[in-house]
C-alpha positions as CSV (number, residue, x, y, z in Angstrom):
1,M,-24.5,32.3,31.9
2,N,-22.3,33.5,29.1
3,I,-20.4,30.1,29.2
4,A,-23.9,28.3,28.6
5,I,-24.7,30.6,25.8
6,S,-21.3,30.0,24.2
7,L,-21.7,26.2,24.4
8,V,-24.9,26.2,22.9
9,V,-23.9,28.5,20.0
10,I,-20.4,26.5,19.5
11,L,-22.3,23.2,19.4
12,W,-24.8,24.7,16.8
13,V,-22.1,25.9,14.7
14,G,-20.4,22.3,15.0
15,L,-23.7,20.6,14.2
16,L,-24.1,22.7,11.0
17,V,-20.7,22.4,9.8
18,F,-21.2,18.7,10.2
19,K,-24.1,18.8,8.1
20,R,-21.9,20.3,5.6
21,Y,-23.5,24.0,5.7
22,K,-20.8,26.5,4.4
23,A,-18.3,27.1,7.2
24,Q,-17.9,30.8,6.5
25,A,-21.5,31.5,6.5
26,V,-22.0,29.4,9.7
27,L,-19.1,31.2,11.6
28,L,-20.3,34.7,10.5
29,L,-23.7,33.9,11.9
30,G,-22.6,32.2,15.1
31,G,-20.5,35.5,15.6
32,M,-23.3,37.8,15.1
33,I,-25.5,36.1,17.4
34,L,-23.2,35.9,19.9
35,L,-22.6,39.9,19.4
36,V,-26.2,40.5,19.6
37,L,-26.5,38.8,22.9
38,S,-23.5,40.3,24.5
39,H,-24.7,43.6,23.7
40,L,-28.4,42.6,24.9
41,L,-27.2,41.3,28.1
42,G,-24.5,44.1,28.7
43,Y,-21.4,42.0,28.5
44,G,-19.5,44.3,26.1
45,E,-19.3,46.6,23.4
46,I,-19.2,45.6,19.8
47,I,-16.4,48.0,18.5
48,P,-14.9,50.9,20.4
49,A,-17.1,53.8,20.7
50,K,-15.0,56.0,18.5
51,Q,-15.4,53.6,15.6
52,S,-19.1,53.3,16.3
53,T,-21.9,53.8,13.4
54,G,-24.1,54.9,16.2
55,S,-26.2,51.8,15.7
56,F,-25.5,48.4,17.3
57,I,-26.9,46.6,14.3
58,F,-24.5,48.4,11.8
59,D,-21.8,47.9,14.1
60,I,-21.8,44.2,13.5
61,F,-21.2,44.8,9.9
62,E,-18.7,47.5,10.8
63,Q,-16.7,44.9,12.5
64,I,-17.0,42.5,9.5
65,K,-15.8,45.5,7.3
66,N,-12.8,46.2,9.6
67,L,-11.4,42.6,10.0
68,F,-11.7,42.0,6.1
69,S,-9.8,45.3,5.3
70,S,-7.0,44.3,7.8
71,R,-6.8,40.5,6.7
72,A,-7.2,41.0,3.0
73,A,-4.1,43.5,2.9
74,K,-1.3,41.4,4.2
75,L,-2.2,37.8,5.2
76,G,-4.6,37.5,2.7
77,L,-2.2,38.7,-0.2
78,N,0.3,36.1,1.1
79,I,-2.3,33.3,1.0
80,M,-3.9,34.5,-2.2
81,A,-0.2,34.4,-3.9
82,V,0.4,30.9,-2.7
83,G,-3.1,29.8,-3.9
84,G,-2.4,31.2,-7.2
85,F,1.0,29.6,-7.7
86,A,-0.3,26.3,-6.7
87,R,-3.0,26.6,-9.1
88,Y,-0.5,27.5,-12.0
89,M,1.8,24.9,-11.3
90,D,-1.1,22.1,-11.4
91,H,-2.5,23.8,-14.8
92,I,1.1,23.4,-16.4
93,G,1.7,20.1,-15.1
94,A,4.8,21.0,-13.1
95,S,3.4,19.3,-9.9
96,R,2.9,15.9,-11.6
97,A,6.3,16.2,-13.1
98,L,7.9,16.7,-9.5
99,V,5.9,13.5,-8.1
100,T,6.9,11.5,-11.0
101,L,10.6,12.2,-10.7
102,T,10.7,11.8,-7.0
103,I,9.0,8.4,-6.8
104,K,11.4,6.6,-9.3
105,P,14.2,5.9,-6.9
106,L,11.5,3.8,-4.8
107,Q,10.6,1.6,-7.8
108,T,14.0,0.0,-7.2
109,L,12.8,-1.3,-3.7
110,K,11.3,-4.7,-3.3
111,S,10.0,-5.0,0.2
112,P,6.4,-3.6,-0.1
113,Y,5.8,-2.3,3.3
114,I,9.1,-0.5,3.5
115,V,8.4,0.9,0.2
116,L,4.9,2.1,1.7
117,S,6.5,3.8,4.6
118,A,9.2,5.3,2.4
119,C,6.3,6.6,-0.1
120,W,4.7,8.2,2.9
121,I,7.9,10.1,4.0
122,L,8.5,11.1,0.5
123,G,5.0,12.3,0.4
124,M,5.8,14.6,3.6
125,V,8.9,15.8,1.8
126,I,6.9,16.7,-1.5
127,G,4.2,18.5,0.7
128,L,6.7,21.2,1.4
129,A,6.3,22.4,-2.3
130,I,2.6,21.1,-2.7
131,N,0.7,22.4,0.0
132,S,-2.9,20.8,-1.1
133,A,-3.6,17.6,0.8
134,S,-6.2,16.5,-1.7
135,G,-4.3,17.9,-4.7
136,L,-1.0,15.7,-3.6
137,A,-3.2,12.9,-2.9
138,M,-4.5,12.8,-6.5
139,L,-1.0,12.9,-8.0
140,L,0.3,10.2,-5.7
141,M,-2.7,8.0,-6.5
142,V,-1.8,8.1,-10.2
143,T,1.9,7.7,-9.7
144,M,2.6,5.9,-6.4
145,Y,-0.3,3.8,-5.9
146,P,0.4,1.5,-8.8
147,V,3.8,1.2,-7.5
148,L,2.5,0.0,-4.2
149,T,-0.3,-2.2,-5.5
150,A,2.2,-3.9,-7.8
151,L,4.6,-4.9,-5.2
152,G,1.6,-6.8,-3.4
153,V,0.3,-3.9,-0.9
154,S,-3.4,-4.2,-0.6
155,K,-5.7,-1.1,-2.1
156,L,-6.4,0.2,1.5
157,S,-3.0,0.0,2.7
158,A,-1.9,1.9,-0.3
159,T,-4.5,4.3,-0.2
160,A,-4.1,5.0,3.6
161,A,-0.2,5.9,3.1
162,I,-1.2,8.1,0.3
163,A,-4.1,10.0,2.0
164,T,-2.1,10.9,5.1
165,T,1.2,12.1,3.1
166,L,0.4,15.7,4.3
167,C,-1.0,15.0,7.7
168,L,1.4,18.0,9.1
169,D,0.8,21.4,7.2
170,W,4.5,22.2,7.6
171,S,5.5,24.1,4.6
172,P,6.7,27.7,5.4
173,S,4.2,28.7,2.2
174,D,1.4,26.7,4.0
175,T,-1.8,28.9,4.5
176,G,-2.1,27.7,8.1
177,T,1.9,28.2,8.8
178,I,1.3,31.6,7.5
179,F,-1.8,32.5,9.4
180,A,0.0,30.8,12.6
181,A,3.0,32.9,12.3
182,E,1.1,36.0,11.9
183,L,-0.8,35.3,15.1
184,A,2.7,34.4,16.9
185,N,4.1,37.8,15.4
186,I,6.9,35.8,13.9
187,D,8.4,35.4,10.5
188,P,6.9,32.3,8.6
189,V,10.2,30.9,7.8
190,T,11.4,31.4,11.4
191,Y,8.2,29.6,12.6
192,W,8.9,26.7,10.2
193,H,12.6,25.9,11.0
194,S,12.4,26.8,14.4
195,Y,9.3,25.3,15.8
196,Q,7.4,23.3,13.1
197,V,10.7,21.3,11.8
198,P,11.8,20.0,15.2
199,V,8.2,18.6,15.9
200,A,7.8,17.5,12.4
201,L,11.0,15.6,12.6
202,C,9.8,13.5,15.6
203,V,6.5,12.7,14.1
204,I,7.6,11.7,10.8
205,P,9.4,8.5,12.0
206,V,6.6,7.6,14.4
207,V,4.0,7.6,11.5
208,A,6.5,5.6,9.1
209,V,6.8,3.0,11.6
210,L,3.1,3.1,12.4
211,H,2.1,2.8,9.1
212,Y,4.5,-0.2,8.4
213,F,3.0,-2.3,11.1
214,T,-0.5,-1.1,11.0
215,Q,-1.0,-1.7,7.2
216,K,0.9,-5.0,7.5
217,Y,-1.1,-6.4,10.3
218,M,-4.6,-5.2,8.9
219,D,-3.7,-6.8,5.6
220,K,-2.9,-10.0,7.3
221,R,-5.9,-9.9,9.4
222,D,-8.2,-9.2,6.3
223,G,-6.6,-12.1,4.4
224,H,-4.7,-10.0,1.9
225,I,-2.1,-12.2,0.0
226,V,1.2,-10.2,-0.6
227,Q,2.0,-11.0,-4.1
228,A,2.9,-8.8,-7.1
229,Q,-0.1,-7.8,-9.2
230,A,-1.3,-4.9,-11.4
231,G,-2.7,-1.9,-9.7
232,S,-5.2,0.6,-11.3
233,V,-6.6,3.7,-10.4
234,N,-9.4,5.8,-11.7
235,E,-8.2,9.1,-13.2
236,D,-11.6,10.3,-13.8
237,K,-12.3,10.6,-10.2
238,M,-9.6,13.4,-10.2
239,T,-11.8,16.6,-9.7
240,N,-9.1,19.2,-11.3
241,E,-8.7,18.4,-14.7
242,D,-5.4,20.3,-15.1
243,L,-3.9,17.7,-12.6
244,K,-3.8,15.3,-15.6
245,K,-1.8,17.2,-17.8
246,E,1.5,15.9,-18.8
247,A,4.6,18.1,-18.8
248,P,8.4,17.5,-19.3
249,I,10.3,15.9,-16.3
250,Y,12.4,19.0,-15.9
251,Y,9.3,20.9,-15.0
252,A,9.8,19.1,-11.6
253,I,12.2,22.0,-10.7
254,L,9.4,24.6,-10.9
255,P,7.3,24.0,-7.7
256,I,10.2,24.2,-5.6
257,I,11.5,27.6,-6.8
258,P,9.6,29.7,-4.4
259,L,10.2,27.4,-1.6
260,A,14.2,27.5,-2.3
261,L,13.9,31.4,-2.5
262,I,12.0,31.7,0.7
263,L,14.6,29.6,2.4
264,S,17.7,31.0,0.8
265,F,16.8,34.6,1.5
266,S,16.2,34.5,5.2
267,S,18.1,34.0,8.2
268,L,18.9,30.5,7.4
269,W,21.6,31.6,4.8
270,I,21.5,34.9,2.7
271,S,20.2,37.5,5.3
272,W,21.2,40.6,3.6
273,I,18.5,40.1,0.8
274,K,15.1,40.2,1.7
275,M,12.6,37.7,0.2
276,N,8.7,37.5,1.3
277,I,6.4,35.0,0.5
278,I,4.5,37.0,-2.3
279,V,7.6,38.0,-4.2
280,A,8.8,34.3,-4.1
281,M,5.5,33.3,-5.8
282,F,5.5,36.2,-8.4
283,V,9.2,35.0,-9.3
284,G,8.2,31.2,-9.5
285,T,5.3,32.0,-11.7
286,T,7.2,34.2,-14.1
287,V,9.9,31.3,-14.4
288,G,6.9,29.1,-15.1
289,M,5.8,31.3,-17.9
290,I,9.3,31.5,-19.5
291,F,9.4,27.7,-19.4
292,Q,6.0,27.5,-21.1
293,F,7.1,30.0,-23.7
294,I,10.2,28.2,-24.6
295,R,8.4,24.7,-24.5
296,T,5.3,25.9,-26.6
297,L,6.8,28.5,-28.7
298,D,3.3,30.2,-28.3
299,G,3.7,33.7,-26.5
300,K,0.0,34.3,-26.7
301,K,-0.9,30.9,-25.0
302,A,1.7,31.5,-22.3
303,M,0.6,34.9,-21.4
304,E,-3.2,33.4,-21.4
305,D,-2.2,31.0,-18.7
306,L,-1.5,33.5,-16.2
307,Q,-5.3,34.1,-15.9
308,V,-4.8,30.5,-14.1
309,Y,-2.8,32.3,-11.4
310,F,-5.2,35.2,-10.8
311,D,-8.2,32.7,-10.8
312,G,-6.2,30.7,-7.9
313,M,-5.9,34.0,-6.1
314,G,-9.5,34.5,-6.2
315,R,-10.3,31.0,-5.0
316,Q,-8.0,31.5,-2.0
317,M,-9.9,34.7,-1.3
318,A,-13.2,33.1,-1.5
319,N,-12.2,29.9,0.5
320,V,-9.5,30.4,2.8
321,V,-9.3,34.4,3.6
322,S,-13.0,34.5,3.8
323,L,-12.9,31.5,6.3
324,I,-10.1,33.3,8.4
325,V,-12.0,36.3,8.6
326,A,-15.3,34.5,9.3
327,G,-13.3,32.5,12.3
328,E,-11.8,35.6,13.5
329,I,-15.1,37.3,14.0
330,F,-16.6,34.1,15.6
331,A,-13.5,34.1,18.3
332,K,-13.6,37.8,18.7
333,D,-17.3,37.5,19.5
334,L,-16.6,34.4,21.9
335,M,-14.3,37.1,23.7
336,S,-16.8,39.8,24.0
337,I,-19.3,37.6,25.6
338,G,-16.9,36.9,28.2
339,T,-16.2,33.1,27.6
340,I,-12.5,33.3,27.2
341,D,-12.1,35.5,30.3
342,A,-13.9,32.5,32.0
343,L,-11.9,30.1,30.6
344,I,-8.7,31.9,31.5
345,E,-9.9,32.2,35.1
346,W,-10.5,28.7,35.3
347,A,-6.8,28.0,34.1
348,K,-5.5,30.1,36.8
349,T,-7.3,28.5,39.6
350,S,-7.3,24.8,38.2
351,G,-3.5,24.8,38.4
352,F,-3.1,23.4,35.1
353,G,-2.5,27.0,33.6
354,G,-1.6,27.5,29.7
355,I,-0.8,23.7,29.6
356,G,-4.2,22.6,30.6
357,I,-6.0,25.3,28.1
358,T,-3.4,24.0,25.3
359,L,-4.6,20.6,25.8
360,V,-8.1,21.6,26.0
361,M,-8.0,23.7,22.8
362,V,-6.0,20.8,21.0
363,S,-8.6,18.2,22.0
364,I,-11.4,20.5,20.7
365,I,-9.8,21.1,17.3
366,G,-9.0,17.5,16.9
367,I,-12.2,16.2,17.5
368,S,-13.7,19.1,15.3
369,A,-11.5,18.0,12.6
370,V,-12.8,14.6,12.7
371,V,-16.5,15.6,12.9
372,M,-16.2,18.4,10.4
373,G,-14.2,16.9,8.0
374,S,-12.0,20.0,7.8
375,G,-8.7,21.0,9.3
376,N,-8.9,24.6,8.4
377,A,-12.5,25.3,9.8
378,P,-11.7,24.6,13.6
379,F,-8.2,26.1,13.4
380,F,-9.3,29.1,11.8
381,A,-12.2,29.4,14.3
382,F,-10.3,29.0,17.3
383,A,-6.7,30.1,16.5
384,N,-7.3,33.8,16.8
385,L,-8.3,33.4,20.7
386,V,-4.7,32.0,21.4
387,P,-2.6,35.5,21.6
388,N,-5.2,36.7,24.3
389,I,-5.3,33.6,26.2
390,A,-1.4,32.9,26.0
391,A,-0.7,36.4,27.2
392,H,-3.0,35.8,30.5
393,T,-1.6,32.3,31.1
394,G,2.1,33.0,31.0
395,V,2.9,30.7,27.9
396,S,4.3,31.7,24.6
397,T,1.8,31.8,21.8
398,V,3.6,29.4,19.6
399,L,3.5,26.8,22.2
400,M,-0.2,27.0,22.1
401,I,-0.8,27.8,18.1
402,L,1.6,24.6,16.9
403,P,-0.2,22.0,18.2
404,M,-3.5,23.1,17.3
405,H,-2.3,23.9,13.8
406,F,-0.7,20.5,13.5
407,I,-3.5,18.5,15.0
408,A,-6.1,19.9,12.8
409,S,-4.1,18.6,9.7
410,A,-3.2,15.2,11.3
411,F,-6.9,14.5,12.6
412,R,-8.8,15.6,9.3
413,A,-7.2,12.4,7.9
414,I,-9.4,10.4,10.3
415,S,-12.3,11.9,9.0
416,P,-14.5,10.0,6.2
417,I,-15.8,13.0,4.8
418,T,-12.9,15.0,4.4
419,A,-11.8,16.1,0.9
420,V,-8.4,14.1,0.7
421,I,-10.2,10.8,2.1
422,V,-13.1,11.0,-0.3
423,V,-10.6,11.6,-3.3
424,A,-8.3,9.1,-2.5
425,S,-10.9,6.6,-1.7
426,G,-13.0,7.2,-4.8
427,M,-10.0,6.9,-7.1
428,A,-9.0,3.5,-5.3
429,G,-12.7,2.5,-5.5
430,I,-12.9,1.8,-2.0
431,S,-14.9,3.1,1.3
432,S,-13.8,6.2,2.8
433,F,-15.1,4.4,6.1
434,D,-13.1,1.4,5.5
435,L,-10.1,3.9,4.6
436,V,-10.3,5.6,8.0
437,K,-9.8,2.3,9.8
438,R,-6.5,2.3,8.4
439,T,-5.5,6.0,8.8
440,A,-6.8,6.1,12.6
441,I,-3.7,4.5,14.5
442,P,-0.9,6.5,12.6
443,M,-2.6,9.6,12.7
444,I,-3.4,9.2,16.5
445,G,0.1,8.3,16.9
446,A,1.0,11.5,15.1
447,G,-1.5,13.6,17.6
448,I,0.2,12.1,20.5
449,T,3.9,12.7,19.5
450,L,3.3,16.1,18.4
451,V,1.9,17.2,21.5
452,V,4.3,15.7,23.6
453,A,7.3,17.0,21.4
454,N,5.9,20.3,21.6
455,F,5.9,20.4,25.4
456,I,9.4,18.9,25.5
457,F,11.0,21.4,22.9
458,F,9.1,24.5,23.9
459,L,7.5,24.5,27.4
């Protein structure tokens, strides 16, 4: 019975998110429903008896309070520091300067579809410093899109490459990376270089080749004639006004300062100096303020701009940390009603074990990412289940969490309602549904490759 109840609630939650209901509210409500049913049907307690308020209704809110308290202090502050830095870099124009500088060498190449694949690879590399898929797409649509269309690539092909440039959230400062590393109980840098990078290095050439042949074939099928032409993009479709700001080209160094600090002062190189994500973001922001002061000679304005950093932190608390907490509550409540225990028992008796459950979880998150138009919502909702499932099935947490993390970011680029697809298609003046027809084959290829590579490397 508990399985049936859980399936109904999960489907209901998925339907509401698909209808664009706020994911945090839906997950919280779904979790509360599961908790009430778990208590009424006698499946388990809401919180340990020593922590109980004396009322099961109040215990539900006590659980929410406890999770917010634990997540906001460490994981939450990491994520907020990253979000504040990204917002500040956008505000001063440093992110756009980085993209403008890095695409210049590609302008010397003349083969349209080779340039297209090379642009996609470059976008993946830039994604190490710019962690927002939609934000990166806006920048690339303004800088890279005109280059591709001027070489003769169709609007759809150029936009497809750009919209999928961050199909793997593989930066050590990415919110999903930080969260996954926390669940796996390892350092984000270790998670990045020991686990994410090997898989990403398998996925990148596969997707680059698939983009080359897919876009070339579909352009030919649609009767597109490859010839040099002027390309235009509607910058008014950029939802963040700060992304339009111009900055000196030397500002391109600013977005990579925290990444350089995190990787340099780690087990990869200088291990005797400790550097964490929060400190790296504070240092990067301080250097950005110094650059702003030197450039403008306006100390008051340079200090006022720091508010952008704090606003960015607040946005991450409102959008990402709250989603993580809501997802954790929903996951814990699935466990409280016994669904996860039943799933573990199935895995043990089916003979598939941890591999079977991993494939099931990856499939669920991949499908959910397409239907919901979000990678974060399904990943944050189900990722909290992984440590408990992994411990009972004899596989490492990383083996399960890594493909779940990557499939969420890859398959969101197949959804016509996800932010990066809507933004890119809107700026190019094309249909988002036509666009995902161009992104589907490369992203499905990415999904298959990352799952296979994950099992080969870490099983």
